C-alpha positions in Angstrom: 78.0 60.5 67.1 75.3 60.8 69.6 74.4 56.7 69.6 78.2 56.1 69.7 78.4 58.4 72.8 75.4 56.8 74.3 76.6 53.3 73.5 80.1 54.3 75.1 78.4 55.4 78.2 77.2 51.9 78.8 80.8 50.3 78.2 82.2 53.2 80.5 79.6 51.4 83.3 80.6 47.9 82.5 84.4 49.1 82.9 83.5 50.3 86.3 82.2 47.1 87.0 84.8 44.8 85.8 87.6 47.5 87.3 89.0 48.3 84.4 88.5 51.9 85.4 88.4 53.5 88.4 87.0 56.9 89.1 87.8 59.6 91.9 84.0 58.7 93.7 83.1 60.4 96.7 82.2 58.2 99.6 78.8 56.5 100.1 77.2 57.3 103.5 74.0 56.3 102.7 72.6 52.9 103.9 73.3 50.3 101.6 70.2 49.1 101.0 69.0 52.1 100.1 71.9 53.3 97.8 71.2 50.1 96.0 67.9 51.1 95.6 68.4 54.5 94.0 71.2 53.3 92.0 68.7 51.1 90.2 66.5 54.0 89.4 69.6 55.8 88.0 70.6 52.8 86.1 67.1 52.2 84.4 67.2 55.9 83.7 70.5 55.8 81.6 69.4 52.4 79.8 66.2 54.0 78.9 68.1 57.1 77.3 70.9 54.8 75.3 67.8 53.0 74.0 66.0 55.9 73.1 69.0 56.8 70.6 68.6 53.0 69.6 65.1 53.7 68.5 65.9 56.9 67.1 68.6 55.0 64.8 65.8 52.5 63.7 63.2 54.9 63.1 61.3 53.6 65.5 61.2 56.3 68.3 61.0 60.1 68.4 62.8 61.8 71.2 66.3 61.7 72.2 67.0 64.8 74.7 68.4 62.6 77.3 68.6 62.7 81.3 71.9 61.4 81.0 74.1 63.8 84.1 70.8 64.7 86.1 70.2 61.6 87.4 70.8 62.9 91.1 67.1 63.6 90.9 66.6 60.8 91.8 66.8 61.4 95.3 63.6 63.8 94.8 61.4 60.8 93.3 62.7 58.7 95.8 61.6 61.4 98.9 58.4 62.7 97.7 54.8 61.2 97.6 52.5 60.7 94.8 50.3 63.4 96.6 53.5 65.8 96.1 52.3 67.2 92.6 55.7 67.1 90.7 55.8 69.6 87.0 59.2 68.0 85.8 61.9 69.2 83.8 62.6 67.3 80.6 65.7 65.9 82.3 63.8 63.8 84.9 64.0 60.4 84.1 65.6 59.4 87.3 62.8 61.1 89.5 59.9 59.2 87.1 61.3 56.2 87.5 62.2 56.4 91.5 58.5 58.0 91.9 57.2 55.2 90.2 59.0 52.7 92.2 58.4 54.6 95.6 54.7 54.4 94.5 54.5 50.8 93.5 56.0 49.9 97.1 53.7 52.7 99.1 50.5 50.8 97.5 51.5 47.5 98.6 51.3 45.6 95.5 53.6 42.7 95.0 56.9 44.1 92.9 57.5 41.5 90.7 57.3 41.8 87.0 58.8 44.5 84.8 60.1 47.6 86.9 57.6 50.2 87.2 58.1 53.1 84.9 60.1 51.6 82.2 57.4 50.6 80.0 55.5 53.6 80.1 58.4 55.9 79.3 59.2 53.6 76.2 55.9 53.6 75.0 56.2 57.4 75.3 59.3 57.2 73.1 57.9 55.4 70.5 54.9 57.5 70.0 52.5 54.9 71.0 49.1 55.3 71.4 49.1 52.8 74.2 51.2 55.3 76.0 49.3 56.2 79.6 49.6 59.5 79.9 49.7 61.3 76.4 48.5 58.1 74.2 51.1 59.2 71.6 50.7 62.5 71.2 54.5 63.8 72.9 57.3 62.7 74.9 56.3 63.4 78.0 57.2 62.5 81.8 53.7 62.4 83.2 51.5 60.0 85.1 47.8 60.5 86.7 48.6 58.0 89.7 51.9 58.5 90.4 51.0 62.7 90.6 53.1 63.6 87.8 51.0 66.3 85.4 52.7 66.2 82.0 54.8 69.4 81.2 54.9 70.3 77.5 55.2 73.7 76.6 57.7 76.7 76.5 60.5 77.4 78.6 59.7 78.1 82.3 55.9 78.3 81.9 55.1 75.6 84.5 56.7 77.5 87.2 53.4 80.1 87.7 51.3 76.7 87.9 53.2 75.5 90.0 53.3 78.6 92.6 49.3 78.6 92.0 49.0 74.7 92.7 51.2 75.3 96.3 49.0 78.2 97.5 45.7 76.1 96.2 46.8 73.0 98.5 46.6 75.1 101.8 43.6 77.5 100.5 41.4 74.9 99.9 42.2 72.9 103.2 41.7 76.4 105.0 38.4 76.8 103.2 37.5 73.3 104.2 37.0 72.5 100.3 37.3 68.8 99.3 38.9 69.1 95.9 40.2 65.1 95.7 37.4 63.0 95.4 36.7 60.3 98.3 38.6 57.1 99.4 42.1 58.3 98.5 41.0 58.2 94.6 41.3 61.8 93.2 38.2 63.5 91.8 38.2 63.2 88.0 40.8 65.4 86.0 42.6 66.6 89.3 46.1 65.9 90.6 46.0 63.9 94.0 47.1 66.0 96.8 46.9 65.9 101.1 46.9 68.6 103.3 50.3 68.8 103.9 51.5 68.1 100.2 54.0 70.1 98.8 54.4 70.9 94.6 58.0 70.0 92.9 59.1 71.9 90.0 62.1 71.3 88.3 64.0 73.3 85.8 67.3 74.4 84.0 69.6 76.9 84.8 69.1 78.5 81.3 65.1 78.6 82.2 65.8 80.6 85.5 66.6 83.6 83.5 63.5 83.5 81.7 61.0 86.4 82.9 58.5 83.5 83.3 60.6 81.9 86.0 61.7 85.1 87.6 58.1 86.4 87.5 56.8 83.1 89.2 59.6 82.9 92.3 58.8 86.3 92.8 55.2 85.6 93.2 55.9 82.9 95.4 58.2 85.2 97.6 55.9 87.9 97.6 53.3 85.8 99.2 55.4 84.3 101.6 56.2 87.6 102.4 53.0 88.2 103.5 52.4 85.1 105.4 50.5 83.0 102.8 51.3 79.5 102.8 53.2 78.5 99.5 54.7 74.8 100.0 56.6 74.6 96.5 60.3 73.1 96.1 61.7 74.7 93.3 64.8 72.2 91.7 67.1 74.2 89.6 69.4 71.2 88.2 72.3 73.2 86.8 74.1 71.9 84.4 76.1 75.2 83.2 74.6 74.9 79.8 71.3 76.3 77.8 71.8 74.4 74.8 75.2 75.8 73.6 74.5 79.2 76.1 76.8 79.1 79.3 75.4 79.9 82.7 78.3 82.2 83.9 79.6 80.0 87.1 77.8 81.3 90.6 75.2 83.1 88.8 72.3 80.5 89.9 73.7 81.0 93.6 74.0 84.6 93.4 70.6 85.0 92.1 68.7 82.6 94.6 70.7 83.5 98.1 69.0 87.1 98.0 65.3 86.1 97.6 63.4 87.2 100.4 61.6 84.1 102.3 62.7 81.5 99.8 65.3 79.0 101.5 68.2 78.1 99.1 69.9 74.4 99.8 72.9 73.2 97.5 74.1 69.8 96.4 76.2 68.3 93.9 74.0 66.3 92.1 76.9 63.9 91.0 77.6 62.9 94.7 74.3 60.7 95.5 75.0 61.1 99.3 75.3 64.6 99.2 72.2 64.8 96.5 69.9 62.4 98.9 70.9 64.5 102.1 70.1 68.2 100.8 66.8 67.0 98.9 66.1 65.5 102.3 66.8 68.6 104.1 64.3 70.5 101.5 61.3 68.3 101.5 61.5 68.4 105.0 61.8 72.3 105.2 59.2 72.7 102.6 56.7 70.2 104.0 56.9 71.9 107.6 57.5 75.4 107.1 54.7 75.8 104.0 57.4 78.2 102.3 59.3 78.0 99.2 62.6 76.3 99.0 64.9 76.6 96.2 67.0 73.1 95.9 69.8 74.0 93.5 71.4 70.6 92.3 74.9 71.1 89.8 74.9 68.3 87.3 76.6 67.7 84.3 75.5 67.6 80.8 77.1 64.2 79.9 76.0 64.2 76.2 74.7 66.9 73.5 71.4 68.9 74.9 69.5 66.3 72.2 70.3 63.8 69.6 70.8 66.2 67.3 72.8 68.7 68.9 76.4 68.7 67.6 78.3 70.1 70.9 81.5 69.6 69.4 81.1 72.6 68.2 80.9 74.7 71.2 82.3 72.3 73.8 86.3 71.4 74.0 86.9 67.7 73.8 88.4 68.1 77.0 85.3 69.5 78.6 83.5 66.8 77.1 85.6 64.0 78.8 85.6 65.7 82.1 81.6 65.7 82.1 81.9 62.1 81.4 84.4 61.5 84.6 81.4 63.3 86.6 79.0 60.8 85.3 76.3 60.5 88.4 75.6 56.9 87.0 79.3 56.0 86.6 80.3 57.7 90.2 77.4 55.8 92.0 78.4 52.5 90.6 82.3 53.4 91.6 80.8 54.5 95.3 78.8 51.2 95.6 81.7 49.1 94.6 84.3 50.8 96.9 81.7 51.2 100.1 81.0 47.1 99.5 77.6 47.9 98.9 77.9 45.8 95.4 80.1 43.1 94.5 81.5 43.1 90.5 79.5 40.6 89.8 76.4 42.1 91.4 77.0 45.6 89.6 77.5 43.4 86.0 74.6 41.2 86.6 72.4 44.4 87.2 73.6 46.3 84.6 73.0 43.4 82.5 69.7 42.7 83.8 68.5 46.4 83.1 69.9 46.2 79.6 67.8 42.9 78.6 64.4 43.8 80.5 64.9 47.2 79.0 65.6 45.8 75.3 62.5 43.5 75.5 60.3 46.1 76.7 61.5 48.8 73.8 60.8 46.0 71.5 57.5 45.4 72.6 56.7 49.0 73.0 57.7 49.7 69.0 55.0 47.3 68.1 52.2 48.9 70.2 49.8 50.8 68.1 50.2 54.3 66.9 47.4 57.2 66.5 46.1 56.4 63.1 43.2 59.2 62.5 42.6 62.8 63.2 39.7 62.0 65.5 42.0 59.9 67.6 44.5 62.9 67.8 41.9 65.6 68.3 39.6 63.1 70.9 41.6 64.4 74.2 41.1 68.1 72.9 37.8 68.9 74.7 34.5 66.8 74.9 33.0 66.3 71.5 32.3 69.7 70.3 29.0 70.1 68.7 28.9 73.3 67.4 28.4 72.4 63.9 25.0 70.7 65.1 21.4 72.1 65.2 20.3 73.4 68.8 18.0 70.3 69.2 21.2 68.0 68.1 23.3 69.8 70.2 21.1 69.6 73.3 20.9 65.7 72.8 24.4 65.3 72.8 26.2 63.8 76.1 28.3 66.6 76.8 26.3 69.5 76.0 23.2 67.8 78.1 25.4 67.6 81.2 26.5 70.9 81.0 23.1 72.4 81.1 22.0 70.0 83.5 24.6 71.4 85.8 24.0 75.0 84.6 20.0 74.7 85.5 20.6 72.8 88.8 19.5 73.9 91.9 22.1 75.6 94.2 21.5 79.4 93.0 20.5 81.4 96.2 16.8 82.8 96.0 16.4 85.6 93.4 17.5 88.8 95.2 14.6 90.9 96.0 15.4 93.6 93.0 15.6 90.9 90.4 13.1 92.2 88.3 14.4 95.8 88.4 16.5 96.5 84.9 20.3 96.2 85.3 23.3 97.2 83.2 26.1 94.5 82.3 28.1 95.0 85.3 25.6 95.2 87.7 24.0 91.7 86.2 27.5 90.2 86.0 28.1 91.1 89.5 25.0 89.8 91.0 25.5 86.6 88.6 29.1 85.9 90.1 27.7 86.5 93.4 25.2 83.5 92.7 27.5 81.2 91.5 29.8 82.1 94.2 27.1 80.5 96.5 26.4 77.4 94.2 30.3 76.5 94.2 32.1 76.5 97.6 34.9 75.5 95.5 35.0 78.9 93.3 37.6 81.5 93.5 37.9 84.7 92.1 41.0 86.8 91.8 43.3 89.4 90.0 44.6 93.1 89.8 42.3 95.2 92.2 39.3 92.7 92.2 38.8 92.7 96.0 38.6 95.6 97.9 38.2 98.0 94.9 35.9 95.8 93.4 37.7 96.1 89.9 39.1 99.2 87.6 34.9 99.3 86.9 33.2 97.8 89.9 31.9 94.8 88.5 32.9 92.7 91.4 32.7 95.5 94.4 31.3 93.9 97.7 32.3 90.6 96.8 35.4 90.6 99.0 33.2 91.6 101.8 30.4 89.0 101.2 32.6 85.9 100.3 36.0 86.8 102.5 39.5 87.1 101.5 40.0 83.4 101.3 37.8 83.2 97.9 38.1 86.8 96.3 41.2 88.5 97.0 43.9 90.5 95.1 47.2 89.6 93.3 50.1 91.2 92.2 49.9 93.0 89.0 51.5 89.9 87.0 49.1 88.3 84.8 51.0 85.2 84.2 50.8 84.6 87.9 47.2 85.6 88.0 46.9 82.7 85.1 49.3 80.4 86.6 47.6 80.4 90.0 44.2 79.6 88.0 45.9 76.8 86.5 47.3 75.5 89.6 44.3 75.8 91.4 42.2 73.9 88.8 44.4 70.9 88.9 43.6 70.2 92.6 39.8 70.3 92.4 39.0 74.4 93.1 37.1 76.0 90.1 39.1 79.7 89.6 37.7 82.3 88.2 40.6 85.0 87.5 40.0 88.4 86.2 42.6 89.9 83.5 41.8 94.0 83.9 41.8 94.7 80.0 42.5 92.6 76.8 45.6 94.0 75.8 47.1 92.8 79.3 46.4 89.0 78.4 49.2 89.0 75.8 51.8 89.6 78.9 50.6 85.9 79.8 48.5 84.6 76.7 51.2 81.2 76.6 49.5 80.4 80.4 46.6 79.8 78.2 48.0 78.5 75.1 51.0 76.4 76.1 49.1 75.3 79.4 46.1 75.1 79.7 44.6 74.6 76.6 47.2 71.5 76.1 46.7 69.7 79.4 43.7 67.6 78.2 45.6 67.0 75.0 48.7 65.5 76.4 47.2 63.3 79.4 44.7 62.0 77.0 41.9 63.9 78.7 42.9 62.3 82.1 43.8 65.8 83.5 41.7 69.1 83.2 42.1 73.1 84.1 38.4 74.2 84.8 38.6 77.8 84.7 36.4 80.7 83.6 38.9 83.4 82.7 37.0 87.0 82.8 38.5 89.6 80.5 37.6 93.3 80.5 38.4 94.7 76.8 37.1 95.8 73.0 36.7 99.4 72.3 34.4 102.0 72.2 35.1 103.7 75.9 34.5 107.0 76.4 36.7 109.2 78.2 39.3 106.7 78.6 41.7 106.1 75.7 44.6 104.4 74.1 45.6 100.7 72.7 46.0 99.2 76.3 42.1 100.0 77.4 40.3 99.7 74.2 42.0 96.4 72.5 39.8 95.5 69.4 41.3 91.8 68.8 40.2 88.6 69.8 42.3 86.5 67.2 44.7 85.5 70.0 41.8 83.4 71.7 40.1 82.3 68.6 42.7 79.4 67.5 43.2 78.0 70.9 41.8 74.1 70.6 39.5 73.4 73.2 39.2 76.3 74.6 35.5 78.4 74.8 35.4 81.8 74.5 32.2 84.0 75.1 31.1 87.9 74.8 27.7 88.9 75.6 26.5 92.1 74.8 23.7 92.4 77.8 23.4 91.7 81.5 20.6 88.9 81.6 22.7 87.4 78.7 25.9 87.5 80.4 24.5 86.0 83.7 23.1 82.9 81.9 26.3 82.3 79.8 28.7 82.5 83.0 26.4 80.0 84.3 26.9 77.7 81.6 30.5 78.4 81.2 31.2 77.5 85.2 29.1 74.4 84.1 31.1 73.7 81.6 34.6 74.2 83.5 33.0 72.0 86.5 31.3 69.1 84.8 33.9 68.7 81.4 36.9 70.7 82.7 36.7 73.3 80.0 38.8 75.9 79.9 36.3 79.2 79.1 37.0 83.3 78.4 34.7 85.3 79.2 35.2 88.9 77.0 33.1 91.3 78.9 32.6 94.7 76.5 33.9 97.4 78.6 31.7 100.1 76.9 28.9 98.2 78.0 29.2 97.9 81.5 27.1 100.6 82.4 25.6 101.4 79.3 21.4 101.6 79.6 19.6 103.1 76.8 19.8 101.5 73.3 18.2 104.6 72.1 18.8 108.2 74.3 16.8 107.9 77.3 14.7 104.5 76.6 16.1 102.3 79.2 16.1 99.5 76.8 19.7 98.1 77.2 19.0 97.3 81.2 17.2 94.2 81.6 15.8 92.2 84.8 17.9 89.2 86.3 17.4 86.1 84.6 15.0 83.4 86.7 17.5 81.4 88.6 18.5 78.0 86.3 18.0 79.8 83.0 21.1 79.2 80.9 22.3 80.0 77.3 23.5 76.9 75.7 26.8 76.8 74.0 26.2 77.7 70.4 22.9 79.3 71.1 22.6 82.8 69.3 20.5 85.7 70.3 17.6 86.9 67.3 16.4 90.0 67.1 13.8 90.3 64.0 13.3 86.6 63.5 10.7 86.9 60.8 12.9 89.7 58.8 14.6 88.3 55.5 15.9 91.1 53.4 19.4 91.1 55.2 20.6 89.6 58.2 23.7 91.3 60.4 26.0 89.2 62.4 27.4 90.6 65.4 28.3 90.4 69.0 29.2 92.8 71.9 29.2 96.1 71.0 28.1 95.5 67.6 24.8 94.4 69.0 23.0 97.6 70.2 25.0 99.2 66.9 23.3 96.9 64.5 19.9 97.3 66.2 19.9 101.0 65.7 20.7 100.3 62.3 17.9 97.9 62.1 15.3 100.7 62.9 16.8 103.1 60.4 16.6 100.1 57.8 13.0 99.6 58.5 12.1 103.3 58.1 13.8 102.8 54.5 11.4 99.5 54.0 14.0 97.1 54.4 13.4 94.8 57.2 16.8 93.3 58.8 17.4 90.3 61.0 20.3 90.8 63.9 22.3 87.8 65.4 24.1 88.2 68.4 26.8 85.2 68.0 27.3 85.6 71.7 29.9 82.5 71.2 33.3 83.6 69.6 35.0 80.3 69.9 34.0 77.7 68.6 31.3 80.1 66.4 28.0 78.5 66.3 28.4 77.5 62.9 25.1 75.7 62.2 23.0 79.1 63.7 24.9 81.1 61.3 24.3 78.7 57.8 20.3 78.4 59.0 20.0 82.1 59.4 22.3 83.0 56.5 20.0 80.6 54.3 17.0 82.3 55.1 18.0 85.8 54.3 18.4 87.3 50.8 21.9 89.1 51.6 24.1 88.7 54.7 26.4 91.4 56.6 29.1 90.7 58.8 29.5 93.4 61.6 33.2 92.8 63.2 34.1 95.3 65.9 37.7 94.2 66.0 40.1 94.4 63.3 39.6 93.0 59.7 42.4 90.7 60.2 42.6 87.3 62.4 39.0 88.0 63.8 35.3 86.7 63.5 34.3 88.3 60.2 37.2 86.1 58.8 35.9 83.0 60.3 32.1 83.7 59.1 33.0 84.3 55.8 34.9 80.8 55.3 32.5 79.2 57.0 29.9 80.7 53.9 32.0 80.4 51.5 33.1 76.8 52.2 29.5 75.2 52.7 29.3 74.4 49.3 25.9 76.0 48.6 26.1 77.6 45.1 22.9 79.8 46.6 24.5 80.4 49.6 27.5 81.7 47.9 25.1 83.9 45.5 23.8 85.8 48.0 24.9 89.5 48.3 27.7 89.5 50.9 29.7 92.3 52.8 31.8 92.4 56.5 32.1 95.9 58.2 35.0 95.9 60.4 37.5 98.0 62.3 40.8 98.7 60.7 44.0 97.1 61.2 45.2 99.3 63.5 45.6 100.1 67.3 43.4 102.3 69.0 44.5 106.0 69.6 43.4 108.1 72.4 40.0 110.2 72.7 38.1 111.3 69.1 40.4 109.7 66.9 39.5 106.0 68.2 36.2 106.7 66.1 38.3 106.9 62.8 39.6 103.2 63.2 36.7 101.3 64.9 33.6 100.7 62.7 30.7 103.3 63.1 27.1 102.9 62.8 27.2 105.3 60.0 29.4 102.6 58.1 27.0 99.6 59.0 24.1 101.5 57.8 25.9 102.1 54.1 27.0 98.6 53.6 23.5 97.3 54.4 22.0 99.7 52.2 24.1 98.7 49.4 23.3 95.2 50.1 19.5 95.1 50.5 17.7 97.6 48.7 18.1 96.0 44.9 17.5 92.3 46.5 14.7 93.7 48.9 12.7 95.4 46.3 13.0 92.4 43.7 12.0 90.0 46.0 8.9 92.2 47.2 8.1 92.5 43.4 8.4 88.8 42.9 6.2 88.4 46.0 3.3 91.0 44.5 3.4 89.4 41.5 2.8 86.1 43.0 -0.1 87.4 44.9 -1.5 88.8 41.9 -1.3 85.6 39.5 -3.0 83.6 42.9 -5.4 86.6 42.9 
């Protein structure tokens, strides 16, 4: 049925050209040459959609969400530039082809050969490894040279990013930060922009109702209300349906006309002249005013939602027939004939040429190679991971060397006068961030309360005054907006360091990391990156401040994000050196990094009461900790090794002293790196010890201790599997208020009890063997 309707669309087009069918088409008021140019892009889009169904029928193609009925967006592709980043809806084929044609024309390249954009779309439909944007990983509209970053994730999740990118364009110009390379060539991993660029963001009418879309549009309005430049053009392509759910007539206009500081412009997307004129006004207004514009294009959904959608279940035959009568490609063809812009013979020849060209390119695309290995699929996730190698081998890898070289490179300020004075974690992080802000002029810090207040815990206090409101600023209280701004800013070459106020608040916006940030490199073959370091205050053990939103003890949501680096320091000097590495990984390799700061240790100075042993001097400039490099306490101890991180480190060190008094020598390993886990270091220290204890302050399910358990079990070594092993974790519970929190968070007494159960028998036996060996030697 879907294929039959697609073929019928082509037959209807030919009947219009022959004069066998005459539609009630709107008058053509555009110059004839321009109208023909736009029609050719619309036509090629339709033929590609038809060919997508043909490919699927032959099991040579894998995607049939068509643009049919939305070809009015051709005007937007024609009227904008490759330096206007376009974050596109999945019915944007005509935009893509028009943008490709305009880009080739603007480049001065010869117009001969195949029409630009067609073969790229067909390679994507065929899931070919030669697809220039995703390399066969997904069917997306995307092109680096044409300024179209691929969008692949959940409903409306690209809108916060679009707002962030729009704000960042003007912010970077104001800060005079050069973000886009030299000689017109964009810097690696960035989207090309100029000072007067605008951001295009298209979506459907159903997506407008998603909370993510509403939050993003509200954020644009909120910023524009304060006279912050936000040159974003929201394009709502309204066909009245979200799969089968109907949008109430008039809802989109009613919703958007009252939005402060967002201009509303509407047009009929089936009327090429009207769509072009409205789009031209919208683009000009957005570019000139540097303020948000909402372009409402009313469209038709000519076919079902996708090839598998049986829309006859929820659409009457009369409704489908009416949509086909308002098909924008047919109406444009009729308008061209009636205006004398094309003759019937010319139109038929144009149609036949488009079909033959597309068919030939489709056959060629279906023969191109596919992804064949796991390594090939994963190659674009992130730079080569070295977490399974030794520290020496890791340092020899090119990616790791680049990152460490950058982390240690000159550019830090002179060491502060009080550098040698011991500092708690929060103070050290603040100094480390200031150092990095001086080193990287493109670095921005933002989030809820980070500016004048300096954050809830004072970690960023004073940085706003030092670096100014252009680089350190407050956002509205919306985590999706915070991360969306980071995504957008990073894509044009800035280096964002957003703050999420509490770990539990991340869950309001985790898809901005999971569906957007983590996927960009994957779906662009590594051509585009989202360099950022997300600071998150989190974990448990706060005193006098309770409730599960302020003591969230689960990192599971972060640990399964492919390519994302997750780190958790336990002490101030480590935190500074890890931040240097994370900023370098973001800048050099475009990595998405998350830095989880244990709140309970922010102002902790003592390991034991009054000893000041958990405050440390500021590390010398240029010192950094490599990804995968662990902290080791008690290097020679072999009775027991305890693997832990963050709050667990001082807890285990206190337990280690208690064990020492009992004649048990314990080694404590601060993992530092939560994802990927430092597997080589874990295995090495586990081999050297007689027993293994994993101390995980997070919940028992889904967190670090499970990863370590699986690593040791899967190592394939009988000796390692035979070692006494246990894990101590917090309970699978939310954290209650006050002292009741200690009932579910792992406690030192539990760690000590587990260690004593594991170690004494083995330790005594080992010492007895050592004494026997020594006696025999004597």
